[in-house]
Every structure is written in structure tokens, then in C-alpha cells.
C-alpha positions as CSV (number, residue, x, y, z in Angstrom):
1,M,109.7,59.9,63.0
2,N,108.8,57.4,59.4
3,K,107.3,54.5,59.0
4,K,110.1,52.8,58.7
5,D,111.5,54.5,61.4
6,L,108.4,53.1,63.9
7,A,108.9,49.6,62.6
8,N,112.5,49.1,63.3
9,F,111.6,50.3,67.1
10,K,108.6,47.9,66.9
11,K,110.9,44.9,65.8
12,I,113.6,45.5,68.9
13,L,110.7,46.1,71.3
14,I,108.9,42.7,70.2
15,Q,111.9,41.0,70.4
16,K,113.1,43.1,73.9
17,K,109.5,42.0,74.8
18,T,110.0,38.0,73.9
19,E,113.7,38.7,75.9
20,F,112.3,39.5,78.8
21,L,109.3,36.9,78.7
22,N,111.7,33.9,78.0
23,K,113.9,35.7,81.6
24,T,111.1,35.4,83.6
25,N,109.6,31.7,82.3
26,N,112.8,30.8,83.2
27,V,113.9,32.0,86.3
28,Q,110.3,30.8,87.7
29,R,111.3,27.3,86.0
30,E,114.7,27.7,88.4
31,L,111.9,29.1,91.5
32,K,110.4,25.7,90.9
33,S,112.7,23.7,90.5
34,D,114.6,24.5,93.9
35,L,111.1,24.3,95.8
36,D,111.1,20.9,95.2
37,V,114.9,20.2,96.1
38,N,115.6,18.8,99.6
39,I,116.3,21.5,102.0
40,G,120.0,20.9,103.1
41,D,122.0,22.0,106.0
42,E,121.9,25.7,107.4
43,I,123.8,27.0,105.1
44,D,122.9,25.6,102.2
45,T,118.9,26.8,103.5
46,A,120.7,30.5,103.5
47,T,121.9,30.3,100.5
48,Q,118.8,29.6,98.6
49,N,116.9,32.1,100.5
50,S,119.2,34.6,99.6
51,E,119.3,33.6,95.3
52,K,115.0,33.2,95.8
53,E,114.9,36.8,97.2
54,M,117.4,37.9,94.3
55,F,115.4,36.5,91.8
56,F,112.3,37.8,93.1
57,E,113.8,41.7,92.8
58,L,115.0,40.9,89.7
59,A,111.9,39.4,88.4
60,A,110.2,42.4,89.7
61,N,112.9,44.9,87.8
62,D,111.8,42.7,85.0
63,R,108.4,42.8,85.3
64,I,108.1,47.0,84.8
65,T,110.1,46.7,82.3
66,L,108.4,44.6,80.6
67,N,105.2,47.1,81.4
68,A,107.1,49.4,79.4
69,I,107.5,47.6,76.6
70,N,104.0,46.8,76.5
71,D,103.2,50.4,76.8
72,A,105.9,51.7,74.1
73,L,104.1,49.6,71.8
74,V,100.8,50.7,72.6
75,K,101.8,54.3,71.6
76,I,103.3,52.9,68.3
77,E,99.7,51.6,67.4
78,K,98.1,55.1,68.8
79,C,100.8,57.2,67.3
80,G,102.1,58.3,70.1
81,Y,105.4,56.9,70.2
82,G,108.6,58.8,70.7
83,L,106.8,61.7,72.5
84,C,107.7,62.4,76.5
85,E,105.1,62.1,78.7
86,S,105.7,64.8,80.8
87,C,106.2,68.1,78.1
88,N,104.6,65.9,74.6
89,S,108.6,66.4,72.7
90,A,109.7,64.6,70.8
91,I,112.4,62.2,72.3
92,L,115.6,61.7,70.5
93,L,116.3,59.2,68.3
94,E,119.2,58.3,70.1
95,R,117.9,58.3,73.3
96,L,115.5,55.9,71.5
97,N,118.0,53.6,70.7
98,A,119.6,53.4,73.9
99,I,115.8,52.1,75.9
100,P,113.3,52.0,73.0
101,W,111.0,51.7,75.8
102,T,112.0,55.1,77.4
103,R,108.5,58.1,78.2
104,Y,110.7,60.1,79.0
105,C,113.3,62.9,77.5
106,I,116.4,63.2,78.7
107,K,115.8,67.2,80.3
108,C,112.5,65.4,82.5
109,Q,114.2,62.1,82.8
110,E,116.7,64.3,84.4
111,E,114.3,66.9,86.7
112,A,112.3,63.5,87.4
113,E,115.5,61.6,89.3
114,N,116.9,65.6,90.9
115,P,114.3,67.1,92.0
116,K,114.8,70.9,93.1
117,R,114.8,71.0,96.5
């Protein structure tokens, strides 16, 4: 991978990081404002609780992705970006374009998702 590709991926990762941080901050603000609202009837309370659970689940998934983005940015600085963490082979550019924070090549990802029984 050349320097131009690395710079492009760094830019993309920083943009994604900013998006996830903004999204997480918005969710936190919305949850906080929901706590300030007076609780209505049982149906309103159930709906609010369901929405809060969904927000927490989304926030947890976003934190996982945000950690992966941060790890990818560190790899760029340490010249390890684009290498599979399992087999140390180069990850295809097409895969990095689709998921710039990916840790594994397609083969290792498939093996991890579908272990032999």
C-alpha cells in the first residue's frame, strides 16, 4: 500500500470516528433529556424503556466500531495497517474500502465466523 492510499484511509477513518463520536454524543443527550421528562402511563414508560434499551445496544455497537477505528489509526502510524491480524497477509484494498477498520482478510474472517466443527 502506498502513502497516498494510507493518507486516504487515515482521512476516511478520522471522518468515521467523528461521525461515531457525534452519534454517541447525540444518543447520550437524548437519553439524558428522556430522563428529565415526566413519566406518563404504563405504555409510555414501556415504550421509553424499549427505546432506551435500543439506544444502549446501538451505543455499545458504536463503541466497538469506534475502538476498531482507533486501532486502525494506530496501525497506520505504526505501519501495520492493511495487514490481517490472524495470518499477517495483506488485506485486499476492496475490503479496506468497504470496511476501513477491518482487522482480518476475508479468508480469516470467514474462518472465524464459520469454525470447522
